[in-house]
C-alpha positions as a LaTeX table, in Angstrom:
\begin{tabular}{lrrr}
\hline
Residue & $x$ (\AA) & $y$ (\AA) & $z$ (\AA) \\
\hline
Met1 & 68.87 & 77.91 & 105.50 \\
Ala2 & 65.94 & 75.58 & 104.15 \\
Thr3 & 65.08 & 78.27 & 101.64 \\
Ile4 & 68.69 & 79.35 & 100.42 \\
Asp5 & 70.71 & 76.10 & 100.70 \\
Pro6 & 68.96 & 74.10 & 97.84 \\
Ser7 & 70.34 & 76.63 & 95.41 \\
Leu8 & 74.03 & 76.56 & 97.07 \\
Gly9 & 74.54 & 73.05 & 98.14 \\
Ala10 & 76.53 & 74.31 & 101.21 \\
Met11 & 75.09 & 71.65 & 103.59 \\
Val12 & 75.17 & 67.83 & 103.34 \\
Asp13 & 73.48 & 67.23 & 106.79 \\
Val14 & 71.58 & 69.76 & 108.95 \\
Ala15 & 71.06 & 68.84 & 112.69 \\
Ala16 & 68.12 & 71.23 & 113.24 \\
Asp17 & 66.64 & 69.24 & 116.18 \\
Asp18 & 69.80 & 68.63 & 117.92 \\
Ala19 & 70.75 & 72.13 & 117.33 \\
Leu20 & 67.45 & 73.57 & 118.84 \\
Ala21 & 67.97 & 71.37 & 121.67 \\
Gln22 & 71.48 & 72.85 & 122.36 \\
Ala23 & 70.17 & 76.23 & 121.77 \\
Arg24 & 67.59 & 75.89 & 124.64 \\
Gln25 & 70.29 & 74.60 & 126.84 \\
Ala26 & 72.58 & 77.49 & 125.98 \\
Asp27 & 69.67 & 79.86 & 127.07 \\
Gln28 & 69.33 & 77.99 & 130.45 \\
Leu29 & 73.06 & 78.30 & 130.88 \\
Ala30 & 73.09 & 82.18 & 129.87 \\
Ala31 & 70.35 & 82.65 & 132.50 \\
Thr32 & 72.34 & 81.17 & 135.21 \\
Gly33 & 75.34 & 83.40 & 134.54 \\
Ser34 & 77.46 & 80.98 & 132.47 \\
Arg35 & 80.55 & 82.61 & 130.71 \\
Leu36 & 81.48 & 80.24 & 128.23 \\
Pro37 & 83.10 & 82.27 & 125.44 \\
Leu38 & 81.14 & 80.90 & 122.39 \\
Leu39 & 77.71 & 80.14 & 124.21 \\
Gly40 & 75.11 & 79.44 & 121.71 \\
Val41 & 77.21 & 80.59 & 118.61 \\
Pro42 & 76.43 & 78.34 & 115.59 \\
Phe43 & 78.93 & 76.56 & 113.73 \\
Thr44 & 79.22 & 74.15 & 110.64 \\
Val45 & 81.66 & 71.36 & 110.03 \\
Lys46 & 83.57 & 70.44 & 106.98 \\
Asp47 & 82.63 & 66.73 & 105.84 \\
Asn48 & 85.98 & 65.51 & 106.42 \\
Leu49 & 85.82 & 66.00 & 109.88 \\
Trp50 & 83.64 & 64.05 & 112.65 \\
Val51 & 80.29 & 65.01 & 114.45 \\
Lys52 & 79.47 & 62.22 & 116.87 \\
Gly53 & 76.38 & 60.19 & 115.66 \\
Arg54 & 76.21 & 62.14 & 112.47 \\
Arg55 & 77.05 & 60.86 & 109.03 \\
Ala56 & 80.61 & 61.89 & 107.88 \\
Thr57 & 81.25 & 60.99 & 104.21 \\
Tyr58 & 84.70 & 62.68 & 103.25 \\
Gly59 & 82.79 & 63.73 & 100.13 \\
Ser60 & 83.00 & 60.08 & 98.89 \\
Arg61 & 80.44 & 57.32 & 98.38 \\
Leu62 & 82.82 & 55.01 & 100.04 \\
Tyr63 & 81.73 & 56.54 & 103.23 \\
Glu64 & 78.17 & 57.10 & 102.50 \\
Asp65 & 76.75 & 55.20 & 105.21 \\
Phe66 & 79.56 & 56.11 & 107.81 \\
Ile67 & 78.44 & 57.50 & 110.99 \\
Ala68 & 81.20 & 59.22 & 113.14 \\
Pro69 & 81.95 & 57.34 & 116.36 \\
Glu70 & 83.03 & 60.50 & 118.10 \\
Asp71 & 83.58 & 64.31 & 117.72 \\
Ser72 & 86.78 & 65.33 & 116.02 \\
Trp73 & 89.08 & 67.09 & 118.37 \\
Ser74 & 88.19 & 70.44 & 117.09 \\
Val75 & 84.45 & 69.66 & 117.07 \\
Ala76 & 84.67 & 68.82 & 120.79 \\
Gly77 & 86.60 & 72.12 & 121.40 \\
Leu78 & 84.10 & 74.32 & 119.92 \\
Lys79 & 81.29 & 72.52 & 121.78 \\
Ala80 & 83.00 & 72.78 & 125.05 \\
Ala81 & 83.26 & 76.40 & 124.58 \\
Gly82 & 79.41 & 76.65 & 124.21 \\
Ala83 & 79.01 & 76.61 & 120.38 \\
Ile84 & 76.23 & 74.81 & 118.72 \\
Cys85 & 76.85 & 72.65 & 115.78 \\
Ile86 & 74.04 & 73.12 & 113.11 \\
Gly87 & 75.51 & 70.65 & 110.42 \\
Ile88 & 77.90 & 69.34 & 108.22 \\
Thr89 & 79.16 & 71.22 & 104.98 \\
Asn90 & 80.16 & 69.91 & 101.57 \\
Cys91 & 83.56 & 69.27 & 100.54 \\
Ser92 & 85.49 & 67.77 & 97.52 \\
Glu93 & 86.24 & 64.02 & 97.46 \\
Phe94 & 89.00 & 63.51 & 100.13 \\
Ala95 & 89.26 & 67.08 & 100.16 \\
Cys96 & 91.54 & 67.04 & 97.22 \\
Lys97 & 90.21 & 69.26 & 94.44 \\
Gly98 & 90.14 & 72.87 & 94.19 \\
Val99 & 86.39 & 73.24 & 93.56 \\
Thr100 & 83.77 & 71.90 & 95.87 \\
Ser101 & 81.73 & 68.91 & 93.99 \\
Asn102 & 81.43 & 65.36 & 94.28 \\
Pro103 & 79.48 & 62.55 & 93.15 \\
Leu104 & 77.76 & 62.02 & 96.44 \\
His105 & 76.62 & 65.37 & 97.18 \\
Gly106 & 76.95 & 67.45 & 93.96 \\
Val107 & 78.20 & 71.03 & 93.58 \\
Thr108 & 78.52 & 73.78 & 96.14 \\
Arg109 & 78.05 & 77.30 & 94.77 \\
Asn110 & 79.17 & 80.65 & 95.78 \\
Pro111 & 76.63 & 83.08 & 97.63 \\
Trp112 & 78.14 & 86.14 & 95.87 \\
Gln113 & 77.17 & 84.59 & 92.49 \\
Pro114 & 75.67 & 81.07 & 92.32 \\
Asp115 & 77.01 & 80.15 & 88.91 \\
Leu116 & 80.58 & 80.54 & 90.19 \\
Thr117 & 82.67 & 78.28 & 92.62 \\
Pro118 & 83.40 & 79.18 & 95.98 \\
Gly119 & 86.72 & 77.34 & 95.55 \\
Gly120 & 87.71 & 74.16 & 97.45 \\
Ser121 & 87.89 & 71.95 & 99.25 \\
Ser122 & 86.20 & 73.82 & 102.06 \\
Gly123 & 83.53 & 75.40 & 99.70 \\
Gly124 & 80.57 & 74.34 & 101.84 \\
Ala125 & 82.16 & 75.69 & 105.01 \\
Val126 & 82.56 & 79.13 & 103.45 \\
Ala127 & 79.31 & 79.08 & 101.69 \\
Ser128 & 77.72 & 78.43 & 104.99 \\
Val129 & 79.13 & 81.42 & 106.49 \\
Ala130 & 78.85 & 83.83 & 103.62 \\
Ala131 & 75.07 & 82.93 & 103.12 \\
Gly132 & 74.52 & 83.71 & 106.84 \\
Phe133 & 73.77 & 80.21 & 108.17 \\
Ser134 & 76.49 & 80.60 & 110.88 \\
Pro135 & 78.96 & 83.10 & 111.91 \\
Ile136 & 82.11 & 80.51 & 112.02 \\
Ala137 & 82.85 & 77.29 & 110.50 \\
Leu138 & 85.50 & 74.49 & 110.81 \\
Gly139 & 87.41 & 73.62 & 107.72 \\
Thr140 & 90.94 & 72.07 & 106.97 \\
Asp141 & 93.85 & 73.43 & 105.16 \\
Thr142 & 96.48 & 71.22 & 103.19 \\
Gly143 & 97.44 & 73.51 & 100.48 \\
Gly144 & 95.03 & 76.68 & 100.98 \\
Ser145 & 91.73 & 74.79 & 101.25 \\
Thr146 & 90.60 & 77.08 & 103.91 \\
Arg147 & 92.39 & 80.46 & 102.86 \\
Arg148 & 91.22 & 80.25 & 99.14 \\
Pro149 & 87.72 & 79.66 & 99.40 \\
Ala150 & 87.58 & 82.30 & 102.26 \\
Ala151 & 89.20 & 84.81 & 99.81 \\
His152 & 86.76 & 83.96 & 97.09 \\
Thr153 & 83.53 & 84.53 & 99.51 \\
Gly154 & 84.97 & 87.64 & 101.29 \\
Leu155 & 85.54 & 85.89 & 104.64 \\
Val156 & 88.44 & 85.40 & 106.99 \\
Gly157 & 90.31 & 82.17 & 106.76 \\
Phe158 & 92.98 & 81.00 & 109.06 \\
Lys159 & 95.58 & 78.15 & 108.84 \\
Cys160 & 97.46 & 78.05 & 112.03 \\
Thr161 & 100.90 & 76.84 & 112.73 \\
Ser162 & 101.11 & 73.00 & 112.08 \\
Gly163 & 99.71 & 71.14 & 114.91 \\
Leu164 & 98.45 & 74.13 & 116.96 \\
Ile165 & 95.08 & 72.70 & 117.15 \\
Pro166 & 95.30 & 69.01 & 117.36 \\
Asn167 & 93.61 & 66.35 & 115.08 \\
Pro168 & 94.55 & 63.18 & 116.78 \\
Trp169 & 91.65 & 60.96 & 115.15 \\
Gly170 & 89.35 & 60.71 & 112.18 \\
Phe171 & 89.88 & 59.94 & 108.40 \\
Asp172 & 92.99 & 58.93 & 107.07 \\
Glu173 & 94.08 & 61.71 & 104.90 \\
Pro174 & 96.73 & 62.36 & 102.34 \\
Cys175 & 99.61 & 64.86 & 103.10 \\
Arg176 & 98.51 & 64.88 & 106.85 \\
Asp177 & 101.63 & 66.34 & 108.25 \\
Met178 & 100.90 & 69.37 & 106.06 \\
Ser179 & 97.24 & 69.91 & 107.05 \\
Ser180 & 95.93 & 72.14 & 109.70 \\
Ile181 & 92.38 & 72.76 & 110.91 \\
Gly182 & 91.05 & 76.08 & 109.36 \\
Thr183 & 89.05 & 78.52 & 111.14 \\
Ile184 & 86.65 & 80.54 & 109.12 \\
Ala185 & 84.68 & 83.55 & 110.05 \\
Arg186 & 83.42 & 87.02 & 109.08 \\
Asp187 & 86.14 & 89.01 & 110.83 \\
Val188 & 89.59 & 88.33 & 112.46 \\
His189 & 88.14 & 88.79 & 115.98 \\
Asp190 & 85.76 & 85.77 & 115.61 \\
Cys191 & 88.71 & 83.80 & 114.17 \\
Ala192 & 90.67 & 84.75 & 117.23 \\
Leu193 & 87.83 & 83.38 & 119.68 \\
Met194 & 87.90 & 80.14 & 117.75 \\
Met195 & 91.54 & 80.00 & 118.37 \\
Asp196 & 91.13 & 80.70 & 122.05 \\
Ala197 & 88.92 & 77.68 & 122.22 \\
Leu198 & 91.03 & 75.37 & 119.96 \\
Ala199 & 94.68 & 76.08 & 120.29 \\
Asp200 & 96.01 & 73.38 & 122.72 \\
Tyr201 & 98.35 & 70.29 & 123.28 \\
Asp202 & 97.41 & 66.82 & 122.91 \\
Pro203 & 100.15 & 64.13 & 122.71 \\
Arg204 & 97.81 & 61.76 & 121.06 \\
Asp205 & 98.52 & 63.87 & 117.92 \\
Pro206 & 102.12 & 63.49 & 116.91 \\
Leu207 & 102.00 & 66.83 & 115.04 \\
Ser208 & 100.94 & 68.47 & 118.48 \\
His209 & 103.30 & 70.35 & 120.46 \\
Pro210 & 103.15 & 72.23 & 123.90 \\
Leu211 & 101.77 & 75.93 & 123.70 \\
Pro212 & 104.42 & 78.94 & 123.66 \\
Leu213 & 103.81 & 80.80 & 126.87 \\
Asp214 & 101.96 & 83.57 & 125.34 \\
Met215 & 99.35 & 81.39 & 123.71 \\
Ser216 & 98.65 & 79.55 & 127.11 \\
Val217 & 97.15 & 82.50 & 128.79 \\
Pro218 & 93.30 & 82.33 & 128.70 \\
Ser219 & 91.79 & 84.43 & 125.72 \\
Ser220 & 95.27 & 85.09 & 124.42 \\
Phe221 & 94.35 & 85.19 & 120.83 \\
Ser222 & 91.20 & 87.69 & 121.15 \\
Arg223 & 93.15 & 89.76 & 123.51 \\
Ala224 & 95.83 & 90.19 & 120.86 \\
Val225 & 93.64 & 91.25 & 118.19 \\
Ser226 & 92.07 & 93.90 & 120.33 \\
Ser227 & 95.37 & 95.62 & 120.66 \\
Pro228 & 97.31 & 97.57 & 118.12 \\
Pro229 & 100.29 & 95.82 & 116.48 \\
Asn230 & 103.84 & 96.66 & 117.43 \\
Glu231 & 104.56 & 99.79 & 115.14 \\
Ala232 & 108.03 & 98.45 & 114.61 \\
Leu233 & 106.98 & 95.41 & 112.70 \\
Arg234 & 109.22 & 94.62 & 109.78 \\
Leu235 & 106.69 & 94.12 & 106.86 \\
Ala236 & 107.55 & 92.65 & 103.64 \\
Trp237 & 105.24 & 92.86 & 100.41 \\
Ser238 & 105.62 & 90.42 & 97.36 \\
Pro239 & 103.23 & 90.42 & 94.42 \\
Asn240 & 104.22 & 87.14 & 93.18 \\
Leu241 & 106.09 & 85.45 & 95.92 \\
Gly242 & 109.40 & 85.60 & 94.17 \\
Cys243 & 108.03 & 82.53 & 91.82 \\
Gly244 & 106.97 & 84.60 & 88.84 \\
Leu245 & 103.31 & 83.64 & 89.72 \\
Ala246 & 100.58 & 84.85 & 87.35 \\
Val247 & 98.00 & 87.32 & 88.74 \\
Asp248 & 95.09 & 88.91 & 86.92 \\
Asp249 & 95.44 & 92.72 & 86.55 \\
Asp250 & 92.14 & 93.51 & 88.48 \\
Val251 & 93.53 & 91.47 & 91.51 \\
Ala252 & 96.88 & 93.05 & 91.46 \\
Val253 & 95.26 & 96.34 & 91.34 \\
Ala254 & 93.11 & 95.68 & 94.30 \\
Ile255 & 95.76 & 94.33 & 96.49 \\
Gln256 & 98.29 & 96.96 & 95.52 \\
Ser257 & 95.69 & 99.59 & 96.41 \\
Ala258 & 95.40 & 97.84 & 99.92 \\
Ile259 & 99.06 & 97.92 & 100.41 \\
Asn260 & 99.00 & 101.53 & 99.40 \\
Arg261 & 96.66 & 102.28 & 102.08 \\
Leu262 & 98.53 & 100.69 & 104.66 \\
Arg263 & 101.63 & 102.56 & 103.73 \\
Glu264 & 99.60 & 105.81 & 103.94 \\
Ala265 & 98.49 & 104.93 & 107.55 \\
Gly266 & 102.20 & 104.78 & 108.43 \\
Trp267 & 103.22 & 101.27 & 107.97 \\
Lys268 & 106.52 & 100.72 & 106.66 \\
Ile269 & 106.55 & 97.81 & 104.00 \\
Asp270 & 109.35 & 96.80 & 101.84 \\
Asp271 & 109.06 & 95.17 & 98.56 \\
Ala272 & 110.91 & 91.88 & 99.40 \\
Thr273 & 110.54 & 88.26 & 98.76 \\
Pro274 & 112.01 & 85.20 & 100.07 \\
Gln275 & 114.70 & 83.75 & 98.11 \\
Trp276 & 113.60 & 80.20 & 96.93 \\
Ser277 & 115.66 & 77.69 & 95.04 \\
Glu278 & 114.14 & 76.39 & 91.87 \\
Asp279 & 113.30 & 73.15 & 93.17 \\
Val280 & 111.19 & 74.75 & 95.95 \\
Ile281 & 109.42 & 76.88 & 93.13 \\
His282 & 108.59 & 73.94 & 91.52 \\
Phe283 & 107.83 & 71.67 & 94.27 \\
Pro284 & 105.56 & 68.74 & 93.02 \\
Tyr285 & 102.68 & 69.10 & 95.59 \\
Leu286 & 100.30 & 67.08 & 93.81 \\
Met287 & 102.67 & 64.05 & 93.32 \\
Arg288 & 102.63 & 63.30 & 97.27 \\
Gln289 & 98.84 & 63.87 & 97.15 \\
His290 & 98.38 & 61.58 & 94.49 \\
Ala291 & 100.66 & 58.91 & 95.87 \\
Glu292 & 99.29 & 58.90 & 99.12 \\
Leu293 & 95.56 & 58.74 & 97.58 \\
Ala294 & 96.71 & 55.70 & 95.95 \\
Val295 & 97.94 & 54.13 & 98.84 \\
Leu296 & 94.67 & 54.86 & 100.73 \\
Phe297 & 91.99 & 54.13 & 98.18 \\
Gly298 & 94.00 & 52.43 & 95.35 \\
Glu299 & 92.53 & 49.03 & 95.98 \\
Gln300 & 88.94 & 50.26 & 96.07 \\
Trp301 & 89.65 & 52.18 & 92.81 \\
Gln302 & 90.50 & 49.12 & 91.22 \\
Lys303 & 87.59 & 47.29 & 92.13 \\
Asp304 & 85.10 & 50.05 & 91.09 \\
Pro305 & 86.45 & 53.20 & 89.37 \\
Ala306 & 82.82 & 54.53 & 88.98 \\
Gln307 & 82.63 & 55.13 & 92.63 \\
Phe308 & 85.03 & 57.88 & 92.51 \\
Asp309 & 84.97 & 61.59 & 91.08 \\
Pro310 & 86.67 & 61.15 & 87.90 \\
Val311 & 89.37 & 64.01 & 88.77 \\
Ile312 & 90.08 & 62.00 & 91.85 \\
Ala313 & 90.30 & 58.63 & 90.02 \\
Ala314 & 92.91 & 60.30 & 87.54 \\
Gln315 & 95.01 & 61.33 & 90.82 \\
Ile316 & 94.91 & 57.78 & 92.19 \\
Glu317 & 95.97 & 56.55 & 88.88 \\
Asn318 & 98.76 & 59.05 & 88.80 \\
Gly319 & 99.77 & 58.23 & 92.07 \\
Gln320 & 100.42 & 54.54 & 91.44 \\
Arg321 & 103.26 & 55.69 & 89.10 \\
Val322 & 105.12 & 57.74 & 91.60 \\
Lys323 & 108.50 & 56.30 & 92.58 \\
Ala324 & 109.84 & 56.20 & 96.18 \\
Cys325 & 112.91 & 58.05 & 95.26 \\
Glu326 & 110.76 & 60.95 & 93.94 \\
Leu327 & 108.89 & 61.22 & 97.25 \\
Ala328 & 112.22 & 61.17 & 99.06 \\
Glu329 & 113.54 & 64.14 & 96.93 \\
Ala330 & 110.45 & 66.04 & 97.74 \\
Asn331 & 111.01 & 65.52 & 101.51 \\
Phe332 & 114.45 & 66.87 & 101.09 \\
Cys333 & 113.15 & 69.68 & 99.12 \\
Arg334 & 110.55 & 70.55 & 101.88 \\
His335 & 113.41 & 70.87 & 104.29 \\
Arg336 & 115.17 & 73.38 & 101.94 \\
Ala337 & 111.95 & 75.51 & 101.84 \\
Arg338 & 111.67 & 75.78 & 105.46 \\
Thr339 & 115.24 & 76.60 & 105.61 \\
Gln340 & 114.67 & 79.50 & 102.93 \\
Leu341 & 111.59 & 80.88 & 104.30 \\
Asn342 & 113.33 & 80.78 & 107.87 \\
Ala343 & 116.05 & 82.92 & 106.41 \\
Phe344 & 113.61 & 85.43 & 105.29 \\
Phe345 & 111.99 & 85.77 & 108.47 \\
Glu346 & 115.22 & 86.67 & 110.21 \\
Arg347 & 114.88 & 89.98 & 108.17 \\
Tyr348 & 111.04 & 90.47 & 108.43 \\
Asp349 & 108.32 & 89.73 & 110.74 \\
Leu350 & 105.37 & 89.22 & 108.31 \\
Leu351 & 105.17 & 88.62 & 104.58 \\
Leu352 & 102.25 & 89.96 & 102.78 \\
Cys353 & 101.12 & 88.59 & 99.30 \\
Pro354 & 97.88 & 87.59 & 97.49 \\
Thr355 & 95.75 & 84.84 & 98.76 \\
Val356 & 94.21 & 84.00 & 95.32 \\
Pro357 & 95.28 & 85.34 & 91.93 \\
Val358 & 92.04 & 85.24 & 90.08 \\
Glu359 & 88.11 & 85.82 & 91.00 \\
Pro360 & 86.19 & 82.86 & 91.26 \\
Trp361 & 85.18 & 80.94 & 87.89 \\
Pro362 & 82.22 & 78.81 & 86.79 \\
Cys363 & 80.98 & 76.01 & 88.87 \\
Asp364 & 81.37 & 73.60 & 86.03 \\
Glu365 & 85.08 & 74.38 & 85.30 \\
Leu366 & 87.87 & 72.69 & 87.47 \\
Ala367 & 89.99 & 75.89 & 87.14 \\
Pro368 & 90.20 & 79.11 & 85.41 \\
Ala369 & 91.61 & 78.87 & 81.68 \\
Thr370 & 93.80 & 81.91 & 82.04 \\
Ile371 & 95.43 & 83.96 & 84.89 \\
Gly372 & 97.27 & 87.14 & 84.11 \\
Gly373 & 96.71 & 87.07 & 80.49 \\
Arg374 & 98.41 & 83.58 & 80.07 \\
Pro375 & 97.11 & 79.91 & 79.87 \\
Ala376 & 96.63 & 78.65 & 83.34 \\
Gly377 & 97.36 & 75.00 & 84.58 \\
Pro378 & 94.90 & 73.19 & 86.86 \\
Arg379 & 96.50 & 74.46 & 90.07 \\
Asp380 & 97.86 & 77.81 & 88.91 \\
His381 & 94.75 & 79.47 & 90.96 \\
Ala382 & 96.10 & 77.69 & 93.82 \\
Ala383 & 99.75 & 78.85 & 93.78 \\
Phe384 & 99.95 & 81.27 & 96.49 \\
Thr385 & 98.93 & 79.11 & 99.48 \\
Pro386 & 100.69 & 75.68 & 99.61 \\
Leu387 & 104.20 & 76.93 & 100.29 \\
Phe388 & 103.14 & 77.82 & 103.85 \\
Asn389 & 101.76 & 74.41 & 104.45 \\
Leu390 & 105.03 & 73.15 & 103.05 \\
Cys391 & 106.70 & 75.32 & 105.79 \\
Asp392 & 104.23 & 74.83 & 108.57 \\
Thr393 & 103.90 & 78.44 & 109.28 \\
Pro394 & 100.73 & 80.45 & 110.17 \\
Ala395 & 98.83 & 82.24 & 107.30 \\
Leu396 & 95.50 & 84.35 & 107.14 \\
Ser397 & 93.61 & 85.28 & 104.38 \\
Val398 & 91.81 & 88.61 & 104.90 \\
Pro399 & 89.40 & 90.66 & 102.58 \\
Cys400 & 90.99 & 93.56 & 101.23 \\
Gly401 & 88.89 & 94.87 & 98.07 \\
Phe402 & 86.81 & 93.72 & 94.92 \\
Gly403 & 87.81 & 92.76 & 91.56 \\
Arg404 & 86.39 & 94.01 & 88.18 \\
Arg405 & 83.06 & 91.87 & 88.58 \\
Gly406 & 82.36 & 93.15 & 92.04 \\
Leu407 & 83.75 & 89.98 & 93.60 \\
Pro408 & 85.94 & 89.89 & 96.69 \\
Ile409 & 89.66 & 89.84 & 96.54 \\
Ala410 & 91.92 & 89.14 & 99.59 \\
Leu411 & 95.41 & 89.73 & 101.17 \\
Gln412 & 97.45 & 86.87 & 102.59 \\
Ile413 & 99.49 & 87.48 & 105.82 \\
Val414 & 102.06 & 85.03 & 106.75 \\
Gly415 & 104.51 & 84.48 & 109.80 \\
Gln416 & 107.13 & 82.46 & 111.09 \\
Arg417 & 105.99 & 79.39 & 113.02 \\
Tyr418 & 104.58 & 80.21 & 116.36 \\
Thr419 & 103.75 & 83.84 & 115.47 \\
Asp420 & 99.99 & 83.11 & 115.00 \\
Met421 & 98.84 & 85.84 & 117.19 \\
Arg422 & 100.97 & 88.49 & 115.32 \\
Val423 & 99.64 & 87.23 & 112.19 \\
Leu424 & 95.94 & 87.45 & 113.35 \\
Gln425 & 96.62 & 90.88 & 115.16 \\
Phe426 & 97.99 & 92.55 & 111.83 \\
Gly427 & 94.99 & 91.06 & 110.14 \\
Ala428 & 92.85 & 93.02 & 112.58 \\
Glu429 & 94.60 & 96.18 & 111.91 \\
Val430 & 94.13 & 95.60 & 108.00 \\
Glu431 & 90.52 & 95.31 & 108.70 \\
Arg432 & 90.46 & 98.34 & 110.66 \\
Leu433 & 92.52 & 100.36 & 108.07 \\
Leu434 & 90.40 & 99.32 & 105.09 \\
Gly435 & 87.06 & 100.13 & 106.95 \\
Leu436 & 83.74 & 98.53 & 107.35 \\
Glu437 & 82.33 & 98.90 & 103.95 \\
Phe438 & 83.76 & 95.55 & 102.70 \\
Gln439 & 81.73 & 93.67 & 105.51 \\
Ser440 & 78.58 & 95.60 & 105.06 \\
Ser441 & 78.77 & 94.81 & 101.23 \\
Ile442 & 79.05 & 91.17 & 101.86 \\
Leu443 & 75.97 & 91.40 & 104.06 \\
Gln444 & 74.09 & 93.28 & 101.38 \\
Asn445 & 75.30 & 90.94 & 98.49 \\
Thr446 & 74.49 & 87.82 & 100.39 \\
Gly447 & 71.24 & 89.04 & 101.39 \\
Ala448 & 70.30 & 89.87 & 97.80 \\
Gln449 & 70.97 & 86.29 & 96.91 \\
Lys450 & 68.41 & 85.14 & 99.41 \\
\hline
\end{tabular}
């Protein structure tokens, strides 16, 4: 890590001495027969979550000297399962940008090709896993901030049903009711092990809810991914989510090839898409984020704009112009989106679609200039993920191939609320059918970067 990370910028705080002490304790526990499911497994934590006694900056100069008073709920959960926190990973300021850079810690680079971005806002988290610092990582996902970076680095990224992993304390964040703790790993089984440790109910989190019976059984997630999916699953494939979303040709070819291989293996997959209304297709995701950033940080921005990432400063300025009636209409629109996706899931069990429409782009650019041969807006690279935050549903990004530049491409698997185990189980099936050559290629490529 000490040799590689200076060229990647994944880590903002490394707890080497503490991690070594925990590792020695894990050895002692193992010697006495401990059966903790993640005993001795290293993990990293995104900088918008808390690790007790460590600096937590939220990617912002405003929190440069803040020391976390306690572990975030998810951090405590992994520690209780025996895992060892080795450090904190970089994120964009307030986790509100599609690339990972900020004025406090600088730029995070993609281990596959360091002049490219890993995406954001969990870019440091995925870089830490892709570079081999740890096998698992904690991120967050409010509009795809776990799934998209995982896709750009050849990893598995999972956003669970809203509230399935409690998050009752920590930083105030915009769009909190659309956010989930994100689990990041090299394969679906490791993601399932994380979910075994983290899925729970805590009444202190208003988004949390008692677990369904099938999830309350110990090791339910890892057991699910170790068994084959129901052959009668009703599967749908949508290359553009029914929203006319642009996709680069090589990305479309790679994902279509994966779909074809699934069909050849015997899975019946219909070409079908949810029937969205126009207001849902054009839902103003950024408006709400900007408005809530303005409420949270507008006063500090007014006093000293230079403290902020210019991109975030512009979001705050935009947010101060948002009207209450616009936010109210967005809330009603969200309800319509949930209703429309629920109607789709009356006909299908799982929806398959791209995670990202484009390979990663240069670190010094906020977004790709074009996608699918047409000019791209600043968030068009993120278009395939936010709908499922809007609708509170589980969504998994799993590697499925490579683009023209040899960079990873990913398939997104989406289910109805509370069908998290089904989503992960089919993700494991995709891994099995597409073979192990992708994972070995990841290891070879990240090793080459070292």
